[in-house]
LUMVO-576478 format. One record per residue (C-alpha): residue in one letter; residue number from 1; x, y, z. Coordinates in Angstrom, 2 decimals, padded with zeros to 5 digits. Layout:
<nodes>
   r     k        c1        c2        c3
   A   NUM         X         Y         Z
...
</nodes>
This chain:
<nodes>
   r     k        c1        c2        c3
   X     1   -035.33    136.70   -100.62
   X     2   -034.28    133.09   -100.13
   X     3   -031.37    132.20   -097.89
   X     4   -028.21    131.10   -099.69
   X     5   -026.55    127.75   -098.83
   X     6   -023.66    129.69   -097.31
   X     7   -025.95    131.60   -094.96
   X     8   -027.89    128.45   -094.15
   X     9   -024.65    126.82   -093.06
   X    10   -023.71    129.86   -090.97
   X    11   -027.15    129.94   -089.29
   X    12   -026.94    126.24   -088.51
   X    13   -023.52    126.75   -086.93
   X    14   -024.75    129.62   -084.78
   X    15   -027.80    127.66   -083.66
   X    16   -025.70    124.66   -082.65
   X    17   -023.23    126.81   -080.75
   X    18   -026.05    128.77   -079.12
   X    19   -027.52    125.48   -077.90
   X    20   -024.10    124.41   -076.62
   X    21   -023.79    127.55   -074.49
   X    22   -027.38    127.20   -073.29
   X    23   -026.70    123.64   -072.21
   X    24   -023.99    124.81   -069.81
   X    25   -026.56    126.28   -067.43
   X    26   -027.77    122.86   -066.34
   X    27   -024.16    121.73   -065.80
   X    28   -023.29    124.42   -063.25
   X    29   -023.20    122.71   -059.86
   X    30   -021.20    122.70   -056.63
   X    31   -018.08    121.87   -058.62
   X    32   -018.20    125.41   -060.02
   X    33   -018.38    126.78   -056.46
   X    34   -015.42    124.58   -055.52
   X    35   -013.38    125.87   -058.46
   X    36   -014.09    129.48   -057.47
   X    37   -013.18    128.80   -053.84
   X    38   -009.87    127.21   -054.85
   X    39   -008.97    130.27   -056.92
   X    40   -010.12    132.78   -054.30
   X    41   -007.99    130.99   -051.69
   X    42   -004.97    130.92   -054.01
   X    43   -002.01    133.09   -052.92
   X    44   -000.24    132.69   -056.25
   X    45   -001.51    132.71   -059.83
   X    46   -003.94    130.69   -061.88
   X    47   -001.89    128.75   -064.42
   X    48   -004.10    127.91   -067.40
   X    49   -003.06    125.19   -069.82
   X    50   -004.42    123.33   -072.82
   X    51   -003.30    121.80   -076.10
   X    52   -004.30    122.69   -079.65
   X    53   -007.61    124.56   -079.95
   X    54   -008.16    124.14   -076.22
   X    55   -004.81    125.87   -075.75
   X    56   -006.02    128.91   -077.67
   X    57   -009.13    129.06   -075.49
   X    58   -006.97    128.60   -072.39
   X    59   -004.85    131.57   -073.42
   X    60   -007.91    133.76   -073.75
   X    61   -009.29    132.61   -070.38
   X    62   -005.95    133.42   -068.74
   X    63   -006.01    136.91   -070.28
   X    64   -009.59    137.50   -069.11
   X    65   -008.80    136.34   -065.58
   X    66   -005.71    138.55   -065.42
   X    67   -007.61    141.65   -066.54
   X    68   -010.46    141.12   -064.07
   X    69   -008.56    140.80   -060.81
   X    70   -007.31    137.20   -060.87
   X    71   -003.57    136.96   -061.63
   X    72   -003.21    134.32   -064.34
   X    73   -001.03    133.23   -067.25
   X    74   -000.96    130.52   -069.90
   X    75    001.57    127.68   -069.98
   X    76    001.85    125.38   -072.99
   X    77    001.63    121.79   -071.72
   X    78    004.26    120.56   -074.17
   X    79    006.74    123.20   -073.05
   X    80    005.84    122.57   -069.40
   X    81    007.18    119.01   -069.69
   X    82    010.46    120.43   -071.00
   X    83    011.26    123.02   -068.36
   X    84    008.36    125.47   -068.19
   X    85    006.87    123.54   -065.28
   X    86    009.32    125.59   -063.22
   X    87    006.95    128.53   -063.75
   X    88    004.37    126.81   -061.53
   X    89    004.77    127.21   -057.77
   X    90    003.14    125.52   -054.79
   X    91    001.07    128.69   -054.24
   X    92   -000.61    128.44   -057.65
   X    93   -003.75    126.78   -058.96
   X    94   -003.78    125.01   -062.34
   X    95   -006.79    125.20   -064.68
   X    96   -006.40    122.56   -067.39
   X    97   -008.59    122.40   -070.53
   X    98   -009.14    119.29   -072.64
   X    99   -012.42    118.44   -074.32
   X   100   -011.69    114.71   -074.18
   X   101   -009.92    114.85   -070.84
   X   102   -007.36    112.45   -072.31
   X   103   -004.92    114.84   -074.01
   X   104   -001.52    113.22   -073.51
   X   105    000.48    116.45   -073.13
   X   106   -001.91    117.75   -070.46
   X   107   -002.24    114.49   -068.54
   X   108    001.53    114.09   -068.49
   X   109    001.59    116.98   -066.04
   X   110   -000.66    115.24   -063.50
   X   111    002.06    113.37   -061.53
   X   112    004.18    116.49   -061.32
   X   113    001.28    118.64   -060.14
   X   114    000.34    116.06   -057.51
   X   115    003.94    115.96   -056.30
   X   116    003.98    119.76   -055.95
   X   117    000.62    119.67   -054.21
   X   118   -000.82    122.20   -056.66
   X   119   -004.66    122.21   -056.76
   X   120   -006.04    121.22   -060.17
   X   121   -009.25    122.44   -061.79
   X   122   -010.21    120.61   -064.97
   X   123   -012.50    121.81   -067.75
   X   124   -013.50    118.90   -069.97
   X   125   -016.42    117.49   -071.90
   X   126   -016.18    114.12   -070.12
   X   127   -016.64    114.05   -066.37
   X   128   -015.23    110.50   -066.07
   X   129   -012.07    111.24   -068.05
   X   130   -008.57    110.90   -066.61
   X   131   -008.12    114.66   -066.25
   X   132   -011.52    115.13   -064.56
   X   133   -010.95    112.27   -062.11
   X   134   -007.64    113.69   -060.91
   X   135   -008.94    117.23   -060.40
   X   136   -010.07    118.82   -057.14
   X   137   -012.84    120.53   -059.11
   X   138   -014.25    119.67   -062.51
   X   139   -016.04    122.12   -064.82
   X   140   -018.23    120.29   -067.32
   X   141   -018.02    121.97   -070.74
   X   142   -019.48    119.03   -072.66
   X   143   -021.60    119.57   -075.77
   X   144   -023.94    117.26   -077.67
   X   145   -022.19    117.80   -080.99
   X   146   -019.74    119.99   -082.80
   X   147   -020.98    122.56   -085.30
   X   148   -018.60    120.97   -087.78
   X   149   -020.77    118.72   -090.03
   X   150   -018.12    116.01   -089.69
   X   151   -018.37    116.34   -085.89
   X   152   -014.58    116.56   -085.83
   X   153   -013.29    120.14   -085.79
   X   154   -013.53    121.75   -082.32
   X   155   -016.28    124.35   -082.70
   X   156   -019.16    124.03   -080.25
   X   157   -016.83    122.55   -077.64
   X   158   -014.38    125.45   -077.79
   X   159   -017.23    127.99   -077.78
   X   160   -018.68    126.34   -074.67
   X   161   -015.29    126.28   -072.95
   X   162   -014.74    129.95   -073.73
   X   163   -018.17    130.89   -072.35
   X   164   -017.57    128.81   -069.21
   X   165   -014.22    130.55   -068.76
   X   166   -015.96    133.92   -068.98
   X   167   -018.52    132.76   -066.41
   X   168   -015.69    131.78   -064.08
   X   169   -013.90    135.11   -064.52
   X   170   -017.05    137.16   -063.90
   X   171   -018.00    135.13   -060.82
   X   172   -014.52    135.75   -059.40
   X   173   -014.66    139.43   -060.38
   X   174   -017.89    139.92   -058.44
   X   175   -016.66    137.87   -055.47
   X   176   -013.57    140.10   -055.22
   X   177   -015.58    143.33   -055.52
   X   178   -013.53    144.24   -058.59
   X   179   -014.42    147.74   -059.87
   X   180   -014.22    149.61   -063.15
   X   181   -011.28    151.60   -061.75
   X   182   -009.49    148.34   -060.89
   X   183   -010.05    147.27   -064.49
   X   184   -008.60    150.54   -065.74
   X   185   -005.47    150.06   -063.62
   X   186   -004.68    146.93   -065.62
   X   187   -005.50    148.71   -068.91
   X   188   -003.64    152.05   -068.55
   X   189   -002.85    152.23   -072.26
   X   190   -006.41    151.73   -073.42
   X   191   -009.15    154.29   -073.91
   X   192   -011.03    152.96   -070.90
   X   193   -007.98    153.35   -068.72
   X   194   -007.54    156.93   -069.78
   X   195   -011.19    157.72   -069.24
   X   196   -011.19    156.25   -065.77
   X   197   -007.76    157.23   -064.49
   X   198   -006.89    160.58   -066.08
   X   199   -007.88    163.60   -064.01
   X   200   -008.24    167.26   -064.89
   X   201   -004.99    168.14   -063.10
   X   202   -003.12    165.76   -065.43
   X   203   -003.98    167.71   -068.59
   X   204   -004.78    171.28   -067.51
   X   205   -002.63    174.33   -068.35
   X   206   -001.01    176.04   -065.36
   X   207    001.36    178.87   -064.49
   X   208    002.14    181.15   -067.39
   X   209   -000.26    179.19   -069.61
   X   210   -003.25    180.14   -067.42
   X   211   -005.16    183.05   -069.00
   X   212   -006.49    185.55   -066.46
   X   213   -007.23    189.27   -066.01
   X   214   -008.67    191.22   -063.10
   X   215   -012.09    192.78   -062.73
   X   216   -012.05    196.32   -064.09
   X   217   -009.55    195.47   -066.83
   X   218   -010.18    197.04   -070.23
   X   219   -011.71    194.60   -072.69
   X   220   -008.61    195.13   -074.82
   X   221   -006.46    193.49   -072.12
   X   222   -008.80    190.48   -071.98
   X   223   -008.60    190.07   -075.76
   X   224   -004.79    190.26   -075.68
   X   225   -004.71    187.62   -072.92
   X   226   -006.95    185.29   -074.94
   X   227   -004.69    185.74   -077.96
   X   228   -001.47    185.18   -075.99
   X   229   -002.60    182.02   -074.22
   X   230   -004.48    180.56   -077.22
   X   231   -007.19    178.73   -075.25
   X   232   -010.17    180.71   -076.51
   X   233   -011.02    182.29   -073.16
   X   234   -009.68    184.07   -070.08
   X   235   -010.55    183.88   -066.41
   X   236   -011.64    187.12   -064.74
   X   237   -010.72    187.34   -061.05
   X   238   -011.84    189.60   -058.20
   X   239   -009.53    191.44   -055.79
   X   240   -009.16    188.25   -053.70
   X   241   -008.10    186.19   -056.69
   X   242   -011.39    184.28   -056.92
   X   243   -013.03    183.48   -060.23
   X   244   -015.69    186.11   -060.90
   X   245   -016.41    185.05   -064.48
   X   246   -014.93    184.18   -067.84
   X   247   -014.66    185.94   -071.17
   X   248   -014.65    183.69   -074.24
   X   249   -014.50    183.82   -078.02
   X   250   -018.28    183.38   -077.95
   X   251   -018.63    186.37   -075.64
   X   252   -016.59    188.42   -078.11
   X   253   -019.00    187.61   -080.94
   X   254   -021.93    188.67   -078.76
   X   255   -020.06    191.84   -077.76
   X   256   -019.51    192.77   -081.41
   X   257   -023.23    192.31   -082.08
   X   258   -024.28    194.52   -079.17
   X   259   -021.56    197.21   -078.94
   X   260   -020.10    199.46   -081.60
   X   261   -017.12    200.81   -079.66
   X   262   -015.08    198.19   -077.81
   X   263   -012.43    200.66   -076.67
   X   264   -014.53    202.00   -073.80
   X   265   -015.68    198.66   -072.44
   X   266   -014.42    196.89   -069.32
   X   267   -014.37    193.13   -069.27
   X   268   -016.84    193.20   -066.32
   X   269   -019.58    194.55   -068.56
   X   270   -019.49    191.74   -071.11
   X   271   -018.09    188.66   -069.36
   X   272   -020.07    185.52   -068.51
   X   273   -020.87    185.24   -064.79
   X   274   -020.05    183.16   -062.84
   X   275   -018.53    181.02   -065.60
   X   276   -018.25    177.25   -065.82
   X   277   -015.57    175.77   -063.59
   X   278   -014.27    172.43   -062.41
   X   279   -011.99    171.05   -059.69
   X   280   -008.51    169.73   -060.50
   X   281   -009.06    166.29   -058.96
   X   282   -012.18    165.54   -060.99
   X   283   -011.95    162.84   -063.64
   X   284   -011.18    164.22   -067.07
   X   285   -014.18    162.29   -068.41
   X   286   -016.44    164.43   -066.19
   X   287   -014.91    167.54   -067.73
   X   288   -015.84    166.21   -071.17
   X   289   -019.42    165.68   -070.00
   X   290   -019.64    169.20   -068.57
   X   291   -018.25    170.76   -071.75
   X   292   -020.58    168.81   -074.01
   X   293   -023.60    169.54   -071.82
   X   294   -022.77    173.27   -071.65
   X   295   -021.72    173.45   -075.33
   X   296   -018.37    175.02   -074.45
   X   297   -014.79    174.14   -075.40
   X   298   -012.85    175.41   -072.37
   X   299   -013.09    175.38   -068.58
   X   300   -011.52    177.23   -065.68
   X   301   -010.01    174.91   -063.06
   X   302   -010.37    176.24   -059.51
   X   303   -009.22    175.32   -055.99
   X   304   -011.35    175.06   -052.84
   X   305   -011.43    178.88   -052.54
   X   306   -012.60    179.21   -056.16
   X   307   -009.28    180.67   -057.26
   X   308   -008.19    179.75   -060.80
   X   309   -005.28    177.28   -060.79
   X   310   -005.56    175.95   -064.32
   X   311   -007.32    176.03   -067.66
   X   312   -008.64    173.10   -069.67
   X   313   -009.46    172.99   -073.38
   X   314   -011.37    170.32   -075.29
   X   315   -008.32    169.87   -077.53
   X   316   -006.28    168.77   -074.50
   X   317   -008.82    166.03   -073.76
   X   318   -008.79    164.93   -077.38
   X   319   -004.99    164.69   -077.48
   X   320   -004.88    162.80   -074.18
   X   321   -007.24    160.13   -075.54
   X   322   -010.11    160.80   -073.12
   X   323   -012.41    161.58   -076.04
</nodes>
């Protein structure tokens, strides 16, 4: 099937932008190291600025830096000249984006930044531009041409700047030893945050909601406990309060298949030994893995002496957003 003109245009755009990103590799030099060192030595924030399309890219770079261990925020250069410059302190570092390096609103900030003594990192497509020449470190994001057939609309240049910003953020992330748990701390409302931060103790049922009977109890008592607590199982404890096993809805189905008279049975005879269990301080995501691997929907939560202290059901993990 032949390629339509629309798809041909799209493919050409992707190829041009792919080449633009590939071309950045040869541009990475000691200036990139210098930029990273300036940011790592910074005791304040990275203030990212840019005008127009570069401003949109600057905003995304600031967000990426902030979520990967480098405190950062975006300041609009036009607003900075009308009061927002007060948001920048002497402890900060400024990262300024301008493909031409001659954007008036951005360059208007140069005298003020120099007066404050704030280190400047520039990201431009022209290393001899005004912005690049006044920067302590210059990141070259230049491209051969825009994907726009008129070579006017920022396309390849903004893609290259975005990729270079990601490269900067990742280099800083690795230099800081930033971990997945650190990432989750800045994303507590997201699924990743819940998966990495939520622990079994945060969602388990305790106290009166914990289903349990003792060894030697009639099966009838175990069934009543399962019904009362509504978690689909009950813990069975020995005379020292330790978990000896569990009796579940699945065990009940097997009991019905194998025994005709349930009235004479003790829970000991038909329970599952020793029963799946988990510690309270374990990540909730690990509980999900154990349940899925064991093909069960509930878990007993035990302390160091293997005494039941809680009960966990798959539904609790679903409601909490871990699944």
